[in-house]
ZADO-1210 file (C-alpha; in nm, 4 decimals, padded with zeros to 6 digits):
<atoms>
<atom x="00.3842" y="-00.1536" z="-00.7399" code="UNK" pos="1"/>
<atom x="00.4158" y="00.2141" z="-00.6416" code="UNK" pos="2"/>
<atom x="00.1269" y="00.3989" z="-00.4757" code="UNK" pos="3"/>
<atom x="00.1202" y="00.7723" z="-00.4068" code="UNK" pos="4"/>
<atom x="-00.1620" y="00.9833" z="-00.2701" code="UNK" pos="5"/>
<atom x="-00.2631" y="01.3402" z="-00.1915" code="UNK" pos="6"/>
<atom x="-00.5398" y="01.4775" z="00.0293" code="UNK" pos="7"/>
<atom x="-00.7427" y="01.7836" z="-00.0715" code="UNK" pos="8"/>
<atom x="-00.6702" y="02.0884" z="00.1427" code="UNK" pos="9"/>
<atom x="-00.9783" y="02.2955" z="00.0607" code="UNK" pos="10"/>
<atom x="-01.3557" y="02.2434" z="00.0671" code="UNK" pos="11"/>
<atom x="-01.3155" y="01.9241" z="-00.1377" code="UNK" pos="12"/>
<atom x="-01.1968" y="01.7487" z="00.1782" code="UNK" pos="13"/>
<atom x="-01.5642" y="01.7318" z="00.2850" code="UNK" pos="14"/>
<atom x="-01.6271" y="01.4959" z="-00.0055" code="UNK" pos="15"/>
<atom x="-01.2936" y="01.3451" z="-00.1126" code="UNK" pos="16"/>
<atom x="-01.0707" y="01.1294" z="00.1062" code="UNK" pos="17"/>
<atom x="-00.7744" y="01.1369" z="-00.1319" code="UNK" pos="18"/>
<atom x="-00.6479" y="01.1172" z="-00.4884" code="UNK" pos="19"/>
<atom x="-00.4136" y="00.8256" z="-00.5575" code="UNK" pos="20"/>
<atom x="-00.1826" y="00.7070" z="-00.8327" code="UNK" pos="21"/>
<atom x="-00.0644" y="00.3489" z="-00.8811" code="UNK" pos="22"/>
<atom x="00.2109" y="00.2528" z="-01.1261" code="UNK" pos="23"/>
<atom x="00.3954" y="-00.0717" z="-01.1874" code="UNK" pos="24"/>
<atom x="00.3725" y="-00.3831" z="-01.3986" code="UNK" pos="25"/>
<atom x="00.1379" y="-00.6806" z="-01.3838" code="UNK" pos="26"/>
<atom x="00.1510" y="-00.9973" z="-01.5890" code="UNK" pos="27"/>
<atom x="-00.1836" y="-01.1656" z="-01.6189" code="UNK" pos="28"/>
<atom x="-00.2063" y="-01.5352" z="-01.5347" code="UNK" pos="29"/>
<atom x="-00.5321" y="-01.6791" z="-01.6740" code="UNK" pos="30"/>
<atom x="-00.5678" y="-01.8986" z="-01.3628" code="UNK" pos="31"/>
<atom x="-00.5096" y="-01.6234" z="-01.1050" code="UNK" pos="32"/>
<atom x="-00.6958" y="-01.3066" z="-01.0241" code="UNK" pos="33"/>
<atom x="-00.6598" y="-01.0446" z="-00.7572" code="UNK" pos="34"/>
<atom x="-00.9479" y="-00.9602" z="-00.5280" code="UNK" pos="35"/>
<atom x="-01.0650" y="-00.6167" z="-00.4189" code="UNK" pos="36"/>
<atom x="-01.2638" y="-00.6233" z="-00.0984" code="UNK" pos="37"/>
<atom x="-01.5620" y="-00.4056" z="-00.0026" code="UNK" pos="38"/>
<atom x="-01.4908" y="-00.0644" z="00.1487" code="UNK" pos="39"/>
<atom x="-01.7016" y="00.2447" z="00.2265" code="UNK" pos="40"/>
<atom x="-01.7106" y="00.5044" z="-00.0508" code="UNK" pos="41"/>
<atom x="-01.7033" y="00.5172" z="-00.4290" code="UNK" pos="42"/>
<atom x="-01.3859" y="00.5034" z="-00.6367" code="UNK" pos="43"/>
<atom x="-01.3400" y="00.6955" z="-00.9593" code="UNK" pos="44"/>
<atom x="-01.0563" y="00.5490" z="-01.1710" code="UNK" pos="45"/>
<atom x="-00.8668" y="00.6670" z="-01.4785" code="UNK" pos="46"/>
<atom x="-00.6694" y="00.3989" z="-01.6604" code="UNK" pos="47"/>
<atom x="-00.3461" y="00.5201" z="-01.8192" code="UNK" pos="48"/>
<atom x="-00.2049" y="00.1706" z="-01.8786" code="UNK" pos="49"/>
<atom x="-00.3123" y="-00.1792" z="-01.9788" code="UNK" pos="50"/>
<atom x="-00.6663" y="-00.3144" z="-02.0071" code="UNK" pos="51"/>
<atom x="-00.8406" y="-00.3603" z="-01.6721" code="UNK" pos="52"/>
<atom x="-01.0792" y="-00.6544" z="-01.6355" code="UNK" pos="53"/>
<atom x="-01.3383" y="-00.6844" z="-01.3579" code="UNK" pos="54"/>
<atom x="-01.5380" y="-00.9957" z="-01.2724" code="UNK" pos="55"/>
<atom x="-01.8698" y="-00.9330" z="-01.0992" code="UNK" pos="56"/>
<atom x="-02.0180" y="-01.2386" z="-01.2709" code="UNK" pos="57"/>
<atom x="-01.9045" y="-01.5305" z="-01.4880" code="UNK" pos="58"/>
<atom x="-01.7655" y="-01.3080" z="-01.7633" code="UNK" pos="59"/>
<atom x="-01.5343" y="-01.0076" z="-01.7237" code="UNK" pos="60"/>
<atom x="-01.6046" y="-00.6436" z="-01.8014" code="UNK" pos="61"/>
<atom x="-01.3206" y="-00.4659" z="-01.9794" code="UNK" pos="62"/>
<atom x="-01.2343" y="-00.1061" z="-01.8920" code="UNK" pos="63"/>
<atom x="-00.9788" y="00.0725" z="-02.1054" code="UNK" pos="64"/>
<atom x="-01.0219" y="00.4396" z="-02.0144" code="UNK" pos="65"/>
<atom x="-01.2114" y="00.5521" z="-01.7015" code="UNK" pos="66"/>
<atom x="-01.4853" y="00.4226" z="-01.4774" code="UNK" pos="67"/>
<atom x="-01.6653" y="00.4656" z="-01.1475" code="UNK" pos="68"/>
<atom x="-01.6934" y="00.1789" z="-00.9005" code="UNK" pos="69"/>
<atom x="-01.9988" y="00.2082" z="-00.6807" code="UNK" pos="70"/>
<atom x="-02.0340" y="00.0996" z="-00.3214" code="UNK" pos="71"/>
<atom x="-01.9181" y="-00.2613" z="-00.2970" code="UNK" pos="72"/>
<atom x="-02.0849" y="-00.5103" z="-00.0638" code="UNK" pos="73"/>
<atom x="-01.8978" y="-00.8124" z="-00.2009" code="UNK" pos="74"/>
<atom x="-01.5476" y="-00.8762" z="-00.3365" code="UNK" pos="75"/>
<atom x="-01.4713" y="-00.8421" z="-00.7066" code="UNK" pos="76"/>
<atom x="-01.1952" y="-01.0115" z="-00.9029" code="UNK" pos="77"/>
<atom x="-00.9591" y="-00.8096" z="-01.1232" code="UNK" pos="78"/>
<atom x="-00.6851" y="-00.8857" z="-01.3726" code="UNK" pos="79"/>
<atom x="-00.4417" y="-00.6537" z="-01.5503" code="UNK" pos="80"/>
<atom x="-00.2180" y="-00.7511" z="-01.8388" code="UNK" pos="81"/>
<atom x="00.0867" y="-00.5284" z="-01.8867" code="UNK" pos="82"/>
<atom x="00.2014" y="-00.1903" z="-01.7525" code="UNK" pos="83"/>
<atom x="-00.0198" y="-00.0622" z="-01.4714" code="UNK" pos="84"/>
<atom x="-00.0931" y="00.3094" z="-01.4448" code="UNK" pos="85"/>
<atom x="-00.4029" y="00.4301" z="-01.2633" code="UNK" pos="86"/>
<atom x="-00.5162" y="00.7577" z="-01.1151" code="UNK" pos="87"/>
<atom x="-00.8134" y="00.7423" z="-00.8834" code="UNK" pos="88"/>
<atom x="-01.0320" y="00.9326" z="-00.6401" code="UNK" pos="89"/>
<atom x="-01.1534" y="00.7812" z="-00.3160" code="UNK" pos="90"/>
<atom x="-01.4742" y="00.9576" z="-00.2083" code="UNK" pos="91"/>
<atom x="-01.6117" y="00.9669" z="00.1427" code="UNK" pos="92"/>
<atom x="-01.9222" y="00.7504" z="00.1818" code="UNK" pos="93"/>
<atom x="-02.2251" y="00.9357" z="00.0506" code="UNK" pos="94"/>
<atom x="-02.0258" y="01.2070" z="-00.1286" code="UNK" pos="95"/>
<atom x="-01.9809" y="01.0869" z="-00.4881" code="UNK" pos="96"/>
<atom x="-02.3279" y="01.1777" z="-00.6173" code="UNK" pos="97"/>
<atom x="-02.2411" y="01.5481" z="-00.5955" code="UNK" pos="98"/>
<atom x="-01.9768" y="01.4921" z="-00.8668" code="UNK" pos="99"/>
<atom x="-02.1360" y="01.2187" z="-01.0773" code="UNK" pos="100"/>
<atom x="-02.4900" y="01.3422" z="-01.1307" code="UNK" pos="101"/>
<atom x="-02.6340" y="00.9955" z="-01.0611" code="UNK" pos="102"/>
<atom x="-02.7998" y="00.8314" z="-00.7642" code="UNK" pos="103"/>
<atom x="-02.5750" y="00.5975" z="-00.5686" code="UNK" pos="104"/>
<atom x="-02.8230" y="00.3080" z="-00.5602" code="UNK" pos="105"/>
<atom x="-02.7885" y="00.2689" z="-00.9391" code="UNK" pos="106"/>
<atom x="-02.4152" y="00.2030" z="-00.8988" code="UNK" pos="107"/>
<atom x="-02.4063" y="-00.0325" z="-00.5985" code="UNK" pos="108"/>
<atom x="-02.1893" y="-00.3387" z="-00.6719" code="UNK" pos="109"/>
<atom x="-02.1486" y="-00.2173" z="-01.0293" code="UNK" pos="110"/>
<atom x="-01.8793" y="-00.0546" z="-01.2392" code="UNK" pos="111"/>
<atom x="-01.9774" y="00.2060" z="-01.4995" code="UNK" pos="112"/>
<atom x="-01.7711" y="00.3679" z="-01.7719" code="UNK" pos="113"/>
<atom x="-01.7300" y="00.7281" z="-01.6640" code="UNK" pos="114"/>
<atom x="-01.8121" y="00.8752" z="-02.0042" code="UNK" pos="115"/>
<atom x="-02.1729" y="00.7610" z="-01.9504" code="UNK" pos="116"/>
<atom x="-02.1879" y="01.0128" z="-01.6648" code="UNK" pos="117"/>
<atom x="-01.9334" y="01.2794" z="-01.7600" code="UNK" pos="118"/>
<atom x="-01.9469" y="01.2627" z="-02.1391" code="UNK" pos="119"/>
<atom x="-01.6412" y="01.4028" z="-02.3197" code="UNK" pos="120"/>
<atom x="-01.5144" y="01.5597" z="-01.9971" code="UNK" pos="121"/>
<atom x="-01.4036" y="01.2127" z="-01.8792" code="UNK" pos="122"/>
<atom x="-01.1613" y="01.1709" z="-02.1712" code="UNK" pos="123"/>
<atom x="-01.0425" y="01.5311" z="-02.1472" code="UNK" pos="124"/>
<atom x="-00.9534" y="01.4697" z="-01.7817" code="UNK" pos="125"/>
<atom x="-00.7823" y="01.1394" z="-01.8638" code="UNK" pos="126"/>
<atom x="-00.5630" y="01.3068" z="-02.1283" code="UNK" pos="127"/>
<atom x="-00.4663" y="01.5813" z="-01.8826" code="UNK" pos="128"/>
<atom x="-00.3707" y="01.3159" z="-01.6266" code="UNK" pos="129"/>
<atom x="-00.1687" y="01.1267" z="-01.8859" code="UNK" pos="130"/>
<atom x="00.0349" y="01.4415" z="-01.9548" code="UNK" pos="131"/>
<atom x="00.0894" y="01.5253" z="-01.5858" code="UNK" pos="132"/>
<atom x="00.4620" y="01.4720" z="-01.5078" code="UNK" pos="133"/>
<atom x="00.4387" y="01.3869" z="-01.1351" code="UNK" pos="134"/>
<atom x="00.1999" y="01.3232" z="-00.8481" code="UNK" pos="135"/>
<atom x="00.1689" y="01.6898" z="-00.7546" code="UNK" pos="136"/>
<atom x="00.0610" y="01.7712" z="-01.1103" code="UNK" pos="137"/>
<atom x="-00.1744" y="01.4717" z="-01.1124" code="UNK" pos="138"/>
<atom x="-00.3453" y="01.5902" z="-00.7936" code="UNK" pos="139"/>
<atom x="-00.3828" y="01.9452" z="-00.9309" code="UNK" pos="140"/>
<atom x="-00.5506" y="01.8128" z="-01.2466" code="UNK" pos="141"/>
<atom x="-00.7789" y="01.5821" z="-01.0511" code="UNK" pos="142"/>
<atom x="-00.8831" y="01.8395" z="-00.7931" code="UNK" pos="143"/>
<atom x="-00.9472" y="02.0939" z="-01.0689" code="UNK" pos="144"/>
<atom x="-01.1671" y="01.8447" z="-01.2584" code="UNK" pos="145"/>
<atom x="-01.3625" y="01.7606" z="-00.9448" code="UNK" pos="146"/>
<atom x="-01.4234" y="02.1278" z="-00.8712" code="UNK" pos="147"/>
<atom x="-01.5612" y="02.1696" z="-01.2231" code="UNK" pos="148"/>
<atom x="-01.7932" y="01.8707" z="-01.1860" code="UNK" pos="149"/>
<atom x="-01.9275" y="01.9581" z="-00.8417" code="UNK" pos="150"/>
<atom x="-02.3018" y="02.0266" z="-00.8275" code="UNK" pos="151"/>
<atom x="-02.4117" y="02.1758" z="-00.4971" code="UNK" pos="152"/>
<atom x="-02.7722" y="02.0785" z="-00.5695" code="UNK" pos="153"/>
<atom x="-02.6648" y="01.7128" z="-00.5586" code="UNK" pos="154"/>
<atom x="-02.4649" y="01.7441" z="-00.2357" code="UNK" pos="155"/>
<atom x="-02.5801" y="01.5222" z="00.0534" code="UNK" pos="156"/>
<atom x="-02.7791" y="01.6764" z="00.3392" code="UNK" pos="157"/>
<atom x="-02.6101" y="01.7477" z="00.6721" code="UNK" pos="158"/>
<atom x="-02.8209" y="01.4819" z="00.8447" code="UNK" pos="159"/>
<atom x="-02.6628" y="01.2147" z="00.6248" code="UNK" pos="160"/>
<atom x="-02.3122" y="01.3137" z="00.7302" code="UNK" pos="161"/>
<atom x="-02.4217" y="01.3152" z="01.0935" code="UNK" pos="162"/>
<atom x="-02.5700" y="00.9680" z="01.0557" code="UNK" pos="163"/>
<atom x="-02.2535" y="00.8309" z="00.8954" code="UNK" pos="164"/>
<atom x="-02.0524" y="00.9743" z="01.1842" code="UNK" pos="165"/>
<atom x="-02.2933" y="00.8085" z="01.4276" code="UNK" pos="166"/>
<atom x="-02.2544" y="00.4748" z="01.2499" code="UNK" pos="167"/>
<atom x="-01.8762" y="00.4948" z="01.2829" code="UNK" pos="168"/>
<atom x="-01.9072" y="00.4983" z="01.6612" code="UNK" pos="169"/>
<atom x="-02.2236" y="00.2882" z="01.6978" code="UNK" pos="170"/>
<atom x="-02.2081" y="-00.0254" z="01.9085" code="UNK" pos="171"/>
<atom x="-02.3137" y="-00.3662" z="01.7697" code="UNK" pos="172"/>
<atom x="-02.6917" y="-00.3914" z="01.7493" code="UNK" pos="173"/>
<atom x="-02.7445" y="-00.0152" z="01.7626" code="UNK" pos="174"/>
<atom x="-03.0948" y="00.0905" z="01.6590" code="UNK" pos="175"/>
<atom x="-03.0925" y="00.2790" z="01.3294" code="UNK" pos="176"/>
<atom x="-03.4410" y="00.4088" z="01.4077" code="UNK" pos="177"/>
<atom x="-03.3216" y="00.5533" z="01.7386" code="UNK" pos="178"/>
<atom x="-03.0169" y="00.7091" z="01.5751" code="UNK" pos="179"/>
<atom x="-03.2439" y="00.8747" z="01.3173" code="UNK" pos="180"/>
<atom x="-03.4730" y="01.0074" z="01.5890" code="UNK" pos="181"/>
<atom x="-03.1751" y="01.1578" z="01.7704" code="UNK" pos="182"/>
<atom x="-03.0944" y="01.3488" z="01.4500" code="UNK" pos="183"/>
<atom x="-03.4529" y="01.4690" z="01.4081" code="UNK" pos="184"/>
<atom x="-03.5314" y="01.2747" z="01.0886" code="UNK" pos="185"/>
<atom x="-03.7772" y="00.9934" z="01.0318" code="UNK" pos="186"/>
<atom x="-03.6572" y="00.6410" z="00.9665" code="UNK" pos="187"/>
<atom x="-03.8140" y="00.6424" z="00.6194" code="UNK" pos="188"/>
<atom x="-03.6440" y="00.9725" z="00.5284" code="UNK" pos="189"/>
<atom x="-03.3102" y="00.8355" z="00.6421" code="UNK" pos="190"/>
<atom x="-03.3529" y="00.5222" z="00.4292" code="UNK" pos="191"/>
<atom x="-03.4308" y="00.7354" z="00.1233" code="UNK" pos="192"/>
<atom x="-03.1211" y="00.9463" z="00.1861" code="UNK" pos="193"/>
<atom x="-02.9016" y="00.6378" z="00.2112" code="UNK" pos="194"/>
<atom x="-03.0496" y="00.4861" z="-00.1033" code="UNK" pos="195"/>
<atom x="-02.9831" y="00.8011" z="-00.3046" code="UNK" pos="196"/>
<atom x="-02.6483" y="00.9239" z="-00.1723" code="UNK" pos="197"/>
<atom x="-02.4798" y="00.6166" z="-00.0220" code="UNK" pos="198"/>
<atom x="-02.6114" y="00.3212" z="-00.2202" code="UNK" pos="199"/>
<atom x="-02.6640" y="00.0897" z="00.0785" code="UNK" pos="200"/>
<atom x="-02.8939" y="00.0755" z="00.3770" code="UNK" pos="201"/>
<atom x="-02.7593" y="00.2106" z="00.7093" code="UNK" pos="202"/>
<atom x="-02.7079" y="-00.1361" z="00.8615" code="UNK" pos="203"/>
<atom x="-02.4946" y="-00.2453" z="00.5666" code="UNK" pos="204"/>
<atom x="-02.2880" y="00.0741" z="00.5868" code="UNK" pos="205"/>
<atom x="-02.2381" y="00.0129" z="00.9591" code="UNK" pos="206"/>
<atom x="-02.0965" y="-00.3305" z="00.8722" code="UNK" pos="207"/>
<atom x="-01.8726" y="-00.1905" z="00.5968" code="UNK" pos="208"/>
<atom x="-01.7305" y="00.0782" z="00.8258" code="UNK" pos="209"/>
<atom x="-01.6591" y="-00.1838" z="01.0903" code="UNK" pos="210"/>
<atom x="-01.4981" y="-00.4199" z="00.8362" code="UNK" pos="211"/>
<atom x="-01.2767" y="-00.1342" z="00.7164" code="UNK" pos="212"/>
<atom x="-01.1509" y="-00.0914" z="01.0731" code="UNK" pos="213"/>
<atom x="-01.0718" y="-00.4652" z="01.0869" code="UNK" pos="214"/>
<atom x="-00.8596" y="-00.4507" z="00.7702" code="UNK" pos="215"/>
<atom x="-00.6702" y="-00.1495" z="00.8982" code="UNK" pos="216"/>
<atom x="-00.6083" y="-00.3154" z="01.2353" code="UNK" pos="217"/>
<atom x="-00.4894" y="-00.6331" z="01.0623" code="UNK" pos="218"/>
<atom x="-00.2518" y="-00.4400" z="00.8397" code="UNK" pos="219"/>
<atom x="-00.0905" y="-00.2768" z="01.1437" code="UNK" pos="220"/>
<atom x="-00.0408" y="-00.6013" z="01.3381" code="UNK" pos="221"/>
<atom x="00.2576" y="-00.8319" z="01.2869" code="UNK" pos="222"/>
<atom x="00.0637" y="-01.1154" z="01.4534" code="UNK" pos="223"/>
<atom x="-00.3024" y="-01.0171" z="01.4774" code="UNK" pos="224"/>
<atom x="-00.5100" y="-01.1487" z="01.7668" code="UNK" pos="225"/>
<atom x="-00.8501" y="-01.1674" z="01.6062" code="UNK" pos="226"/>
<atom x="-01.0362" y="-01.1802" z="01.9369" code="UNK" pos="227"/>
<atom x="-00.8771" y="-00.8501" z="02.0406" code="UNK" pos="228"/>
<atom x="-00.9358" y="-00.6946" z="01.6979" code="UNK" pos="229"/>
<atom x="-01.3021" y="-00.7991" z="01.7162" code="UNK" pos="230"/>
<atom x="-01.3578" y="-00.6183" z="02.0449" code="UNK" pos="231"/>
<atom x="-01.1509" y="-00.3135" z="01.9431" code="UNK" pos="232"/>
<atom x="-01.3395" y="-00.2638" z="01.6155" code="UNK" pos="233"/>
<atom x="-01.6973" y="-00.2971" z="01.7396" code="UNK" pos="234"/>
<atom x="-01.7894" y="-00.6663" z="01.7155" code="UNK" pos="235"/>
<atom x="-01.9541" y="-00.8694" z="01.9890" code="UNK" pos="236"/>
<atom x="-01.6794" y="-01.1321" z="01.9720" code="UNK" pos="237"/>
<atom x="-01.4470" y="-01.3160" z="01.7338" code="UNK" pos="238"/>
<atom x="-01.7278" y="-01.5328" z="01.5929" code="UNK" pos="239"/>
<atom x="-01.9181" y="-01.2169" z="01.4976" code="UNK" pos="240"/>
<atom x="-01.6081" y="-01.0829" z="01.3184" code="UNK" pos="241"/>
<atom x="-01.5526" y="-01.4137" z="01.1352" code="UNK" pos="242"/>
<atom x="-01.9137" y="-01.4099" z="01.0133" code="UNK" pos="243"/>
<atom x="-01.8698" y="-01.0649" z="00.8553" code="UNK" pos="244"/>
<atom x="-01.5254" y="-01.1526" z="00.7226" code="UNK" pos="245"/>
<atom x="-01.6596" y="-01.4549" z="00.5365" code="UNK" pos="246"/>
<atom x="-01.9457" y="-01.2463" z="00.3998" code="UNK" pos="247"/>
<atom x="-01.7211" y="-00.9693" z="00.2682" code="UNK" pos="248"/>
<atom x="-01.3980" y="-01.1559" z="00.1821" code="UNK" pos="249"/>
<atom x="-01.5298" y="-01.5052" z="00.0984" code="UNK" pos="250"/>
<atom x="-01.2683" y="-01.6537" z="00.3332" code="UNK" pos="251"/>
<atom x="-01.1800" y="-01.6697" z="00.7009" code="UNK" pos="252"/>
<atom x="-00.9499" y="-01.4086" z="00.8595" code="UNK" pos="253"/>
<atom x="-00.6722" y="-01.6676" z="00.8984" code="UNK" pos="254"/>
<atom x="-00.6967" y="-01.7767" z="00.5345" code="UNK" pos="255"/>
<atom x="-00.6945" y="-01.4137" z="00.4259" code="UNK" pos="256"/>
<atom x="-00.3852" y="-01.3404" z="00.6334" code="UNK" pos="257"/>
<atom x="-00.2009" y="-01.6430" z="00.4939" code="UNK" pos="258"/>
<atom x="-00.2885" y="-01.5518" z="00.1354" code="UNK" pos="259"/>
<atom x="-00.1482" y="-01.1996" z="00.1511" code="UNK" pos="260"/>
<atom x="00.1598" y="-01.1094" z="-00.0462" code="UNK" pos="261"/>
<atom x="00.3695" y="-00.8255" z="00.1028" code="UNK" pos="262"/>
<atom x="00.3727" y="-00.4869" z="-00.0639" code="UNK" pos="263"/>
<atom x="00.6973" y="-00.3875" z="-00.2368" code="UNK" pos="264"/>
<atom x="00.9098" y="-00.1366" z="-00.0485" code="UNK" pos="265"/>
<atom x="00.8499" y="00.1212" z="-00.3221" code="UNK" pos="266"/>
<atom x="00.4904" y="00.1786" z="-00.2085" code="UNK" pos="267"/>
<atom x="00.4640" y="00.5317" z="-00.0721" code="UNK" pos="268"/>
<atom x="00.2125" y="00.6284" z="00.1955" code="UNK" pos="269"/>
<atom x="00.2108" y="00.9364" z="00.4134" code="UNK" pos="270"/>
<atom x="-00.0859" y="00.9076" z="00.6513" code="UNK" pos="271"/>
<atom x="-00.3103" y="00.6448" z="00.8013" code="UNK" pos="272"/>
<atom x="-00.5874" y="00.7316" z="00.5560" code="UNK" pos="273"/>
<atom x="-00.3566" y="00.6934" z="00.2602" code="UNK" pos="274"/>
<atom x="-00.2451" y="00.3610" z="00.4054" code="UNK" pos="275"/>
<atom x="-00.5931" y="00.2364" z="00.3198" code="UNK" pos="276"/>
<atom x="-00.5185" y="00.3027" z="-00.0471" code="UNK" pos="277"/>
<atom x="-00.2030" y="00.0947" z="-00.0252" code="UNK" pos="278"/>
<atom x="-00.3972" y="-00.1727" z="00.1585" code="UNK" pos="279"/>
<atom x="-00.6451" y="-00.1872" z="-00.1274" code="UNK" pos="280"/>
<atom x="-00.3610" y="-00.2825" z="-00.3581" code="UNK" pos="281"/>
<atom x="-00.2332" y="-00.5240" z="-00.0984" code="UNK" pos="282"/>
<atom x="-00.5744" y="-00.6869" z="-00.1166" code="UNK" pos="283"/>
<atom x="-00.5200" y="-00.7049" z="-00.4895" code="UNK" pos="284"/>
<atom x="-00.2289" y="-00.9354" z="-00.4135" code="UNK" pos="285"/>
<atom x="-00.4614" y="-01.1881" z="-00.2526" code="UNK" pos="286"/>
<atom x="-00.4506" y="-01.4627" z="-00.5100" code="UNK" pos="287"/>
<atom x="-00.7387" y="-01.7004" z="-00.5727" code="UNK" pos="288"/>
<atom x="-00.8193" y="-01.9504" z="-00.8501" code="UNK" pos="289"/>
<atom x="-01.0412" y="-01.8215" z="-01.1267" code="UNK" pos="290"/>
</atoms>
């Protein structure tokens, strides 16, 4: 599996973490699926390869062209049969609505075909990506398409960005109501903003941001000490971390670590943020019975 990524260098960086491309080959085993774990922010995906199947229930959804994955609060199973070729966009939390023209709450824990939101423009973009010869060309096409789809009237308010920043540094048990008051907005207004632009309530986003830090810390440790990771990433203690880990990954941290398959050496990453993209595909190597 080969993963490449590019960060926007203009105003898009306020909304987009990075554009990524994943290529390789996967052979589907009917008894094995990969798992994608929750993470803050929407993903927009263009499929240039084999059929992509997603299990959010007992039966899979098939995606052949392009789709948007809303904020995830639970893991989803995936399977791919044949050559893998994806191009995707990882949005910052709360930023995707400005490009999709839909409220985030409608997409939470769901995957929608992109043509339902973008119409013919979704397939036009996918064809341009298919013809792009390399990652630099892919990023130019994707950034150009995003600039065309941006609607300033749907952009999140500044108070939402300030609240998300506050949640990233908030201690366990922090009062969301107090944080809102510090920003000069009412608690009810803040909840409405999160429902529309983020797709989760502030407390859930606080947990997702903290869990993301755990996965990054684990990926950087040859022998992770979970008690130290818990304290470094904002948990009360290791038991608190384990509780969230079981909620988001459906397994303990130790079981998760033992189930991981290493990434091939061909995976390319260039910054810590892009490393999260590679880690997402590493999570896809966590194998579990169907």
